N, C-alpha and C positions, 0 to 999 in steps of 0.2 A: 220126252217131257213136253207137255203142251204149254205153249206160250200164249198168255192172254193178249188179246188185241187191245190196242190203245183206244180209249174212247174219251171224247171231250166230256166234261161234266155237264150234267143237265141243268142249265141255268135259265132263268126267266129273262125276257128282253131287258127289263130294268136292271137286272144284275149284270148283264153284258154291257149295258151303258156305263154302269159304275166302274167295272173293270177296265173298259176302254178309256174312260177319263183318267183313271189312275195310271194306266200305261203311258198316256200322253204326258201327264204331269211328270212322272218319273223320267221319261225319256228326255223331256225338255230340261229338267233339272240336271241330269247327267251331262247333257250337251253343254249347258252353261258352265259347268265346272271344268270340263275337259278342254273345250275348244280354245286354242291359242293360249295354253297355260303359261307359256313363256312371255306373254305380253301383259303388262309393259316389261320391256327388257331392262328394267332398272329397279332399284329398291322402292318398295311401297310402304309408307308409314313406318311401322316398327321393324320392317325388314332391315332397316339400317342397324338394328341391334342383333336380333336373334340368329339369322344366318351368319353374321360376323362372329358371334360367340361360338356357333357351331364349328366354323372353320378354325377358330382358335383352339378348340378342344382337339381337333384333328392334328394340329401342329404343335400342341403342348404349350401354347402361349398363355399368358396370364389372362384370366377372365374374372370379371365380377358382374353378376347380374342379381337383381333383387328377387328373382324367382328360382325355385329349385331347378337343377340342370337337365332333368330327363327329357323335357320337350326339345331342348337344343341338341341333346345327344341323339334323339331320334332323327332330327333334321340332319345331323352330322352323318348318320349312316346313309341317308339318301344322297347327300353331297359326296360321300366317299365313292359311290358308284356312278353318279351322274355329273359330278363336278361342281365347282363353285360358280354356279350360274342360276338364272331364274328357275329353270326346270329342276335343278338339284335342290334349290331352297324349298320348292313348292310341292314336290312329289309326295312326301310323307303326309302333309296336311291334305292333299288331294285324296289320297287313299283313305285317310280317316274320314273325310267328308263324304266320300262315296259309300263307305261302310256304314256311316251313320243312318242312311236311308233304310236299309233292311234291318239294322240293329234296333232302331226305334220301333219299327213294326213288330219285330220279334219280342221286344220288351212288352209291347201292348198285349200280345198273346200270352206271355208268361204271367202277366198280372191279372189275367182273367178277362181281358177284352175280347170282343168278338172279332171274326175275320174282317168284317166290314170296318170296324174301328182300326184294325191294323193296316188295312189298305189305305184308309184315310190318313193315318199318321205318316205312312211312307210317302204318300203324295204330297202332304203338307210340308214335310221337311224338305222334299225336293224343290218345292216352289217357294222356299224362304230365301230371300236374297242375302240375308246376313250369313246364313250357313254356306251359301254359294261363295261369298267374298272370302270367308275363312277357309274354303277349300282351294282357293286360288292364290293364297298368299302364304309366305313362309312364317306363319305365326302359330301360336300354340293353343288358342282357345277352342278351335274345332277338335283337336286331339283330346283336350280336357273333357269336352262334352261327351265324346265317344267313350272315354274311360269311365265316366260316371254312369253311362247307360250300361256298360258291360258289368259294372259292379252290381247293379240292380238285377240284371239278367241272372248273374251267378247267385245272388242272394235270394232269388225268388223260388228256388227249388231246394227242398230239404235234403235231396239226394246228392247235391253238389257238396263236396267236402269244404269245410270252413276256410281252409287255407286258400281256396281259389278266390272267393270274394275279398279275403284279406289281402292277397297279392294284388288284385286289381285296385283295391282302395289305396294301397301303397303307391301304385302307379299313378293314380289320379292325384294324390297329394304330392307326388314327386314332379308333376308337371306344373301345378300351382297349388299352394297351400289350401286354397278355397275348395279344392277337390275333395278334401276330407269331410266337407259338410254333407256329402251324400251318405255318410254313415247314419244320419238320422232316419231316412226312409228304409235303409238297409236294416237298422235295428228293429223297426216295426215289422219287417218281413221275418226276421229271426224270432221275434216275440210270437208271431202267429205260428211259427213252426215249433215253438217250445224249446228253442236253443239259444235264447238271448244271453244267458249267463256264460255259456261256452263261447259265444261270440265276443263278449266283453273280455274274456280271458285272452283272446287273441289280439285285442286292440293294441297292446304294447308292441306287437310284431309289426303293426301298420306303421307306427311311429319309427320303429327301427328301420323299416324299409325306406321311409322318407329320408332318414338320417344317412342311411347307407348310400342312397343315390347321390346325396350331396357330397358324401365322402369320395365317391367315385369321381365326381366333377373336380373336387380339390386335388385328387390324385393325378388326374389328367392335366390339371393346372400346373403340376410340378411341385406341389407343396411337400416340404420335407416332413413336417409333423402333421399328418393328415387329420388325426383326431382333433388337435387343437385348431387347425385351420377350419374344420367343419363347424365346430362350436362357434368360433368367431364369425363365420359367415352367417349363421343363423341369427346371431345377436345383431350384426350389422344390417342384415336384410330386414329384420323386425323393426329396428330403429328407423330405417329409411321409410318404411310404410307408416310408422306411427308419427313421424315428425315432418313428413313431406309438406312443404308450403308452396311448391311451384304451381304455376297456373298454365293453362293451355287453351288456345282459342277454340279447340274442338271438344273440350270437356263438357260434361253434363252432370246433373245431380240425380241421385237415385230415384227420386219421386217422379222424374220425367220419363224414365226408361220404358215402362209398359205402353206409354202413349207416343213414344218416339218423337219427342219434340226436338231432340238434338242428336242425330246420328253423327258418327265421326267420319270426316272426309279423309280417305286414304290416299287418293290420287286424283288429279284434275289436269286436263290438258285441253287448251283451246287452240286448235290448228287453223283458226280462221275459216276460210271457205271449205276446208276439208272436214269440219265438224268438231264437236266437243266430245271428249271422252272422260269418264270419271269412275271412281270406285268409292263407295261409302259402306258403312255398316248397317244401312237401312234394312230392316227386316220387312216381311210382309205384314202390313198394318192389320189385315184381317186376323192374322195369327197372333201378333203381339198384343194388340188391344183386346181382340176377341178372346185370346187365351187368358188374359188378366180377368176379364169378366166371367169366363168359364170357371176359373179357380174360385172366384167369389161365390158364384152360384153353387159350385161343388161344396164349398165350406158350409153354405146354408143347408144343402141337402143332407150332408153327413151329420150336422148338428141336429137337424130335425129327426133323423133316424135314431140318433142316440137318445134323444128325449122321448121318442116313442118306443124305445127299447125293441127296435126291430133290427134285423141284420143290416150292417152298413155296406155300402159299395166299396170294397177294399181297393179296387182300382183307383177310385177317386182319393181315398185316404193316402195311398202311396204317392200319387202325383202331386197332391197338395203338400204333403210333407217334403217332397223333393223340391217343389217350387219354393217353399218357405226356407228350406235349408240353403238353397242356392242364392236367394235374395237377401235373407236376413243379415249376413255378414256385412253388407254394404249400407244398410239402413242407418241413417243418422251420422254416417261418416262424413266429415267435412273436408277431407283432403281431396285433391283433384282426382276425379274419376271419369269414366267414359261409358258411353252407351253400350259397348260390347261386354261390359261386366255383367249385363243382364242375360247374356247369351244362354248359359245353362238353364236359367229359370224360364227363359222363353220356350225352350223345348218342352218342359213339363206343362207350361200353359197351353201349348199346342196340343199336347196329349189330352189335356182336360177338355179342350174345345172339341176334339175329335170324338171324345167319349160322348159328349152331348149330341153330336151329329149322328153317331152310331146308335145312340139311344132313340133318337127320332126315327131311325130306320126300323128298329125293333118294334116301335109303337105303331108302325104302319104309315108314318108320315115320311115316306121315302123321298117325296119331292123336296122336303126340307133339307135332307142330306145332300141331294144332288145339287140343289141351289147353292148350298154352302160350299160344296167342292168346286163348282163352277166359279163362284165368286173368288175363292182362294186362287184358282188358276188364272183368272182374268187379271186380278190385281198383281199377281206374281209376274205375269207376262208383261204388263204395262210398265212396271217399275223395275224390270230385269236389267235395264241399262245401268242401274246403280251398282250392279255387281259384275257387269260384263264390260271391261275397259275397252274392248275392241268394237263395241257397239256405238257407232258415231251418231250424234244427235245434232240437229240444228238448234239454234238458240230458242226458237219457238217450241220445238219438241222437248227440250230440256225444261222450259218453263211449265209445260203441261205435266211434267213429272215431278215438279216441286210443289206438293200440295200444301206444305207448311213452309213459310219463308225461312225459318231457322234450320231447315234441312240443309240449306246451302247459302246461308246469309242472304245474298242478293244475287240472283241469276244473271244480272246485267253486268256483273264484274267480269273483266276480260281475262284475267290470268290468276294463277294460284298465288303469286306474291300479294296480289291485291286482296284475295280471299283471306290470306294469312293476316294482313295488316288491319282488316276491318273487324275489330273486336272491342 
């Protein structure tokens, strides 16, 4: 049998430039996520809750959390093999964060995006510091975003049995209830495939999966009447979210999230002459604000296409619906909320922005695409210390990376307790 010789694809110089930039971006993003994963060697922000809950599930101790248990159970599996330590807490979120880079690019292709768009999406996700932070901490939101992406990948093909996206949607909702919102863009995909009614018939199974995951948590909790305990948990968790009046110095309102006026500080350490280290939920401003503008421009384009009765860009329709579904549950809510609640919506905004950059490439304006990618990379590199706690900064260097004062209250403050008290 004759074996074909391997040949590199015939690419133009500018295509090689694009691919090289994407490889650098992805490589840098992976490095930021993996390097010194166990640092800080202490709990960071809500790691004081979720890994603790995970350990309690392993020991059968009583647990009450206001979110469904699946995210903590996934972390518990990691801790079962790696131990109750920072690596054990963070390995599952790390794997989810690494998987999100190719998964988001794959989703781009599944929705009809070009290869250039897929490359741009993968590079952009890699260069987003918010996703880096959630890949380095024992928290659930990064896993939630990956679950939502997998739902849409499964829903994008009519040849995938309906039970697959149903199962994935149940997983998303079992990490956090808001994960169920991705059912909106999934429903649009099912409608295009002519199987929306069949999908609706499966939706009770999604709710049953969420209930079953909660029942599993109650069972591990040692509940004698698992059914009653699960019903009570849902009632108590809902009442907690509906009546919460607590405040927090690092909270923010929903209308500020796309513009990142108030990211959440996860960890801060001033070691004097040895430098300052920190972790925040600050995302790449080019992607978060640019993505918001890209969604707005996409809505305008789709509406114009509908009015002109011409075929719409279905890629834009899906990411717009996904962005709305991820953002809408928080709009107008007056309880304490945080910048990271926008994390799933930010991904779909990034995909919309990369669609426009890819569209410019298709229209022959390839310099626009390359300039956009380079800008994403430069801003991501400059602000990377916000997600890399091992990256020591001088006071002057930190000041240069605080573009908006409310990112860190006042960078002249000397310690975290002072940061906490200045509110």
